[in-house]
C-alpha positions in Angstrom: -108.3 -81.5 4.7 -109.1 -84.6 2.7 -109.5 -85.8 -0.5 -113.2 -88.3 -0.5 -112.0 -91.4 0.7 -113.4 -94.9 1.2 -115.3 -96.2 4.9 -112.8 -98.7 4.5 -109.7 -100.1 2.9 -107.4 -103.5 2.3 -103.7 -104.2 3.6 -101.9 -107.1 3.8 -101.4 -108.7 7.4 -97.7 -111.2 8.6 -100.4 -113.9 10.4 -97.7 -116.6 11.1 -93.6 -116.5 10.7 -92.9 -118.3 8.0 -90.4 -117.5 5.2 -93.5 -118.4 2.6 -93.9 -115.3 2.1 -98.0 -116.6 0.5 -98.5 -118.8 3.7 -97.4 -116.1 5.9 -99.8 -113.7 4.6 -103.7 -113.2 4.8 -105.6 -109.9 3.3 -107.2 -107.9 6.5 -109.6 -104.9 6.1 -110.0 -102.0 8.6 -111.4 -98.1 8.3 -110.3 -95.5 6.9 -108.5 -93.6 9.2 -108.1 -90.0 10.1 -104.6 -88.8 10.0 -103.1 -87.1 13.4 -102.0 -83.3 13.2 -98.4 -84.3 12.0 -99.4 -87.2 9.6 -101.3 -88.0 6.3 -102.8 -90.8 3.9 -101.1 -91.8 0.8 -102.9 -93.4 -1.5 -100.4 -96.1 -2.8 -100.1 -96.7 -6.5 -96.8 -98.7 -6.4 -95.2 -100.6 -3.9 -91.7 -102.3 -3.9 -90.5 -105.5 -3.7 -87.4 -106.9 -1.8 -85.4 -110.1 -1.3 -86.3 -109.0 2.7 -89.6 -109.3 2.7 -89.8 -113.2 3.7 -87.2 -112.4 6.1 -89.4 -109.5 7.4 -92.4 -112.7 7.6 -90.2 -114.7 9.3 -89.7 -112.4 12.1 -85.8 -112.1 11.6 -85.3 -108.4 11.7 -87.6 -107.3 15.0 -87.8 -111.5 16.3 -89.8 -110.0 19.7 -92.9 -108.9 17.5 -95.3 -111.1 17.4 -97.5 -111.2 14.5 -99.7 -110.2 13.6 -98.0 -107.2 11.7 -97.6 -105.1 8.5 -95.1 -106.2 5.9 -94.2 -104.0 3.0 -91.1 -101.6 3.0 -91.8 -98.4 0.1 -94.3 -97.3 -1.8 -95.6 -94.6 -4.0 -98.6 -92.4 -4.2 -100.8 -89.8 -3.5 -101.8 -87.7 -0.5 -105.3 -87.7 -0.2 -105.5 -86.5 4.0 -103.4 -84.4 5.7 -102.9 -83.3 9.5 -103.1 -80.0 10.9 -99.7 -79.3 11.2 -98.9 -81.2 8.1 -96.8 -79.1 5.3 -98.0 -81.3 2.4 -100.5 -80.7 0.0 -103.4 -83.5 -0.8 -103.3 -84.5 -4.3 -99.6 -84.3 -3.8 -97.3 -87.1 -5.3 -94.9 -88.5 -2.2 -91.8 -91.5 -1.7 -91.7 -93.0 1.7 -90.2 -96.6 3.4 -92.4 -97.3 5.7 -92.7 -99.8 7.6 -96.5 -101.5 6.4 -95.9 -100.3 2.6 -98.6 -103.1 1.3 -101.5 -101.4 1.8 -104.0 -99.5 -0.3 -103.6 -96.5 2.1 -100.9 -96.0 4.0 -101.2 -93.7 7.7 -97.4 -91.9 8.1 -95.7 -89.1 10.1 -95.5 -86.2 7.7 -91.8 -87.1 8.0 -91.7 -89.8 6.6 -93.5 -88.4 3.4 -90.7 -87.2 0.8 -92.4 -85.3 -2.2 -91.1 -87.2 -5.9 -92.0 -85.2 -9.1 -94.9 -87.8 -10.3 -96.2 -91.0 -9.7 -93.8 -92.8 -12.4 -93.0 -96.0 -11.6 -89.3 -95.2 -12.0 -89.2 -93.5 -8.5 -89.6 -96.3 -6.1 -86.2 -98.2 -7.1 -84.3 -94.5 -6.1 -85.9 -95.6 -2.7 -84.6 -98.9 -1.0 -82.3 -100.2 -3.8 -81.0 -96.9 -4.9 -80.2 -95.3 -1.6 -78.5 -98.6 -0.2 -76.4 -98.3 -2.8 -75.3 -94.9 -2.8 -75.1 -94.6 0.6 -73.2 -98.3 1.7 -70.5 -97.2 -1.4 -70.0 -93.9 0.1 -70.1 -94.2 3.6 -69.2 -98.1 4.2 -67.3 -98.9 0.6 -65.2 -95.7 1.3 -65.3 -95.7 -3.0 -62.4 -94.1 -4.1 -62.1 -93.1 -8.1 -59.6 -95.2 -10.0 -60.3 -98.0 -7.7 -62.0 -101.7 -9.5 -66.0 -102.4 -8.2 -67.1 -105.6 -8.2 -70.8 -105.8 -8.1 -72.6 -109.0 -7.0 -76.1 -109.7 -8.3 -75.6 -106.6 -10.8 -78.9 -106.1 -13.2 -81.0 -106.7 -9.8 -82.8 -103.7 -8.1 -80.0 -102.6 -5.6 -76.8 -103.5 -8.5 -78.2 -101.7 -11.3 -77.6 -98.5 -9.5 -74.3 -99.8 -7.6 -73.0 -100.3 -11.2 -73.9 -96.7 -12.4 -73.0 -95.2 -9.1 -69.4 -96.6 -8.6 -69.0 -95.5 -12.9 -70.1 -92.4 -12.1 -67.3 -92.3 -9.3 -64.6 -92.9 -12.0 -64.3 -96.6 -11.1 -63.9 -99.6 -13.4 -66.3 -102.0 -12.5 -68.0 -106.2 -12.8 -70.6 -107.3 -12.6 -72.5 -110.6 -12.2 -75.6 -112.0 -13.9 -77.3 -114.9 -15.2 -78.2 -114.4 -18.1 -77.2 -113.1 -21.8 -80.4 -110.3 -21.9 -79.1 -108.7 -18.2 -75.1 -108.9 -20.1 -76.6 -107.0 -22.5 -78.4 -104.5 -20.0 -75.2 -104.0 -17.7 -73.5 -103.3 -20.9 -75.9 -100.4 -21.8 -75.9 -98.6 -18.0 -72.1 -98.9 -18.1 -70.8 -102.3 -16.3 -67.7 -102.7 -17.7 -66.6 -105.9 -17.6 -69.9 -108.0 -17.0 -69.8 -111.4 -16.0 -72.5 -114.1 -16.5 -71.4 -116.5 -13.7 -73.6 -119.9 -15.4 -70.6 -119.4 -18.3 -68.1 -117.9 -17.2 -66.5 -119.4 -13.6 -66.4 -116.1 -11.9 -62.9 -117.1 -9.6 -61.3 -117.9 -13.1 -61.7 -114.9 -14.2 -60.9 -112.0 -11.3 -57.5 -114.7 -11.3 -56.7 -114.0 -14.4 -58.1 -110.3 -15.5 -57.9 -108.7 -12.3 -54.1 -110.4 -10.7 -54.2 -107.6 -8.0 -57.8 -107.8 -6.7 -60.4 -105.7 -6.0 -61.2 -103.0 -4.1 -65.0 -102.9 -3.0 -67.0 -105.5 -3.3 -70.9 -104.0 -3.5 -72.5 -108.5 -2.2 -75.9 -109.0 -1.9 -75.4 -113.0 -2.9 -74.0 -115.0 -0.3 -72.7 -118.5 0.4 -69.8 -119.6 -1.9 -70.5 -116.1 -4.2 -69.4 -114.5 -0.8 -66.3 -117.0 -0.3 -64.8 -115.8 -3.6 -65.6 -112.4 -3.2 -63.4 -112.4 0.1 -60.3 -114.8 -1.5 -60.4 -111.9 -4.7 -60.3 -108.8 -2.3 -57.5 -106.6 -3.0 -55.0 -105.0 -0.8 -57.1 -102.4 1.9 -60.4 -103.9 -0.3 -63.9 -104.0 1.0 -66.7 -106.4 1.2 -70.0 -104.9 1.7 -72.5 -107.1 3.0 -76.0 -105.6 1.5 -77.8 -109.2 1.9 -77.4 -112.7 1.4 -80.4 -114.0 -1.0 -79.1 -117.3 -1.4 -80.5 -118.2 2.1 -83.4 -116.1 2.8 -85.7 -119.2 2.0 -84.5 -121.6 4.7 -85.0 -121.7 8.0 -82.3 -120.0 9.4 -82.3 -117.2 7.1 -78.3 -117.9 5.9 -76.1 -120.1 3.9 -73.4 -120.8 6.2 -69.9 -119.2 5.2 -67.5 -122.7 3.8 -64.2 -119.7 4.7 -65.7 -118.9 7.7 -62.9 -120.2 10.0 -60.3 -118.5 7.6 -61.5 -115.8 7.6 -59.6 -113.5 10.1 -55.9 -114.9 8.1 -57.4 -113.6 4.8 -58.4 -110.3 5.9 -55.0 -109.5 8.4 -53.0 -111.2 5.6 -54.9 -108.3 3.0 -55.6 -105.6 5.5 -58.9 -106.0 3.6 -62.2 -105.8 5.2 -65.8 -107.2 5.7 -68.7 -104.9 6.3 -72.6 -105.2 6.8 -74.4 -102.0 5.5 -78.7 -101.8 7.1 -80.3 -98.9 5.2 -82.3 -98.5 8.6 -79.8 -97.3 10.2 -78.9 -94.0 8.2 -82.4 -92.7 8.4 -80.5 -89.1 8.8 -79.2 -89.5 5.1 -82.4 -90.9 3.2 -83.5 -87.4 2.3 -80.0 -86.0 0.8 -78.7 -88.8 -0.7 -83.0 -89.4 -2.6 -82.7 -86.1 -3.6 -79.6 -86.2 -5.8 -80.4 -89.6 -6.9 -83.9 -88.3 -8.4 -81.8 -84.9 -9.7 -80.2 -87.7 -11.3 -82.7 -89.4 -13.0 -84.0 -86.2 -13.8 -81.8 -84.9 -16.4 -81.3 -88.6 -17.7 -78.2 -89.2 -16.1 -79.3 -92.4 -14.0 -81.5 -95.3 -15.8 -84.1 -96.4 -13.4 -84.6 -100.0 -14.4 -88.4 -101.0 -13.5 -89.6 -104.8 -13.7 -93.6 -105.4 -14.0 -93.8 -108.8 -14.5 -93.7 -109.4 -17.7 -92.6 -112.6 -18.2 -94.6 -114.0 -15.2 -97.5 -112.1 -15.7 -97.8 -107.6 -15.5 -98.3 -107.5 -11.8 -101.1 -104.1 -11.8 -103.7 -105.5 -9.8 -102.3 -104.1 -6.6 -102.1 -106.5 -3.6 -103.6 -109.8 -4.9 -100.2 -109.6 -7.1 -97.7 -109.0 -4.3 -97.6 -112.7 -3.3 -97.4 -113.3 -7.2 -93.9 -110.4 -7.3 -92.0 -111.5 -4.4 -91.9 -115.5 -5.8 -91.2 -114.2 -9.4 -87.7 -112.3 -7.4 -86.4 -115.4 -6.7 -87.3 -116.7 -9.7 -83.8 -115.2 -11.1 -85.6 -113.9 -13.7 -86.4 -110.0 -13.1 -83.9 -107.6 -14.5 -84.2 -104.6 -12.2 -86.5 -103.5 -9.5 -90.0 -105.7 -8.9 -92.4 -103.1 -8.9 -96.2 -103.8 -8.3 -99.0 -101.4 -9.4 -102.1 -100.6 -8.0 -105.1 -99.9 -10.1 -107.2 -96.3 -9.7 -109.4 -97.6 -7.5 -108.2 -99.4 -4.7 -111.4 -99.4 -2.7 -115.2 -99.6 -2.7 -117.4 -97.2 -0.8 
């Protein structure tokens, strides 16, 4: 079954390996597909922008994968065609995480299409960003009630959820950010101690106000921020690496840590640990945790802040807006999750 579909549609393809997103991509027009028996076609209404989009264009996730290939991790849209064995209906709103989301239409296995209540932009942040926070804090960080949790880039797409989920778990939450506006946002979502690192020295604040250290760190910045967080871990503290955005634009993709040679004794002396988390290693937990997050959002128990580039020209032109949105993320000006909206009439017949 299918709605009336265009004969062709457009998608973004990676045609050159480089972390410079705009230079890495090109637009491709392809014929409209037909879904397989266990597939659906989704017409995208919103897609999410992630810091790791430029890791993908640089070929860091799949080194053996050669251009051209699709890009984009997450989308929200309407089912417009279904295979014979699909349990979804045409017109049904769904969210998904699958390579190739930067496209007007997306063909994907039915099992990857997760029904959502409506086509609302605020559901997109619950995907990559929300799931990363929810799963990593519980399964990797082993967060417990009464602990002190530090969230770096706390006003960002995933940081906002780490703050809220840690607070709801009964923890004391510290959050770093870069502007007074973001400080206000963090206070509004329950952060106990927002720190504008451009006005306060994070290391000095942690030494003075948290002399026993921090139990859990949710870290996405890298470089000096990582070094500071390691130094301020409590006995049996856990630092979760969910990214290291400081180095993504470089040729190597990371900034070397200054304390690398002394990391083993630092951890040993505190029985502390540094643990990595990559969401795509936990697909068996996606549906369970997303359902939790959606229920919390619907009940008004979770804020899902979206940023459609209001400070840089609204990102509402679909594929054309995506390069601008990726570059906007790296200005450090965004608050919440950066979202690109697709106009109602994507492709022409």
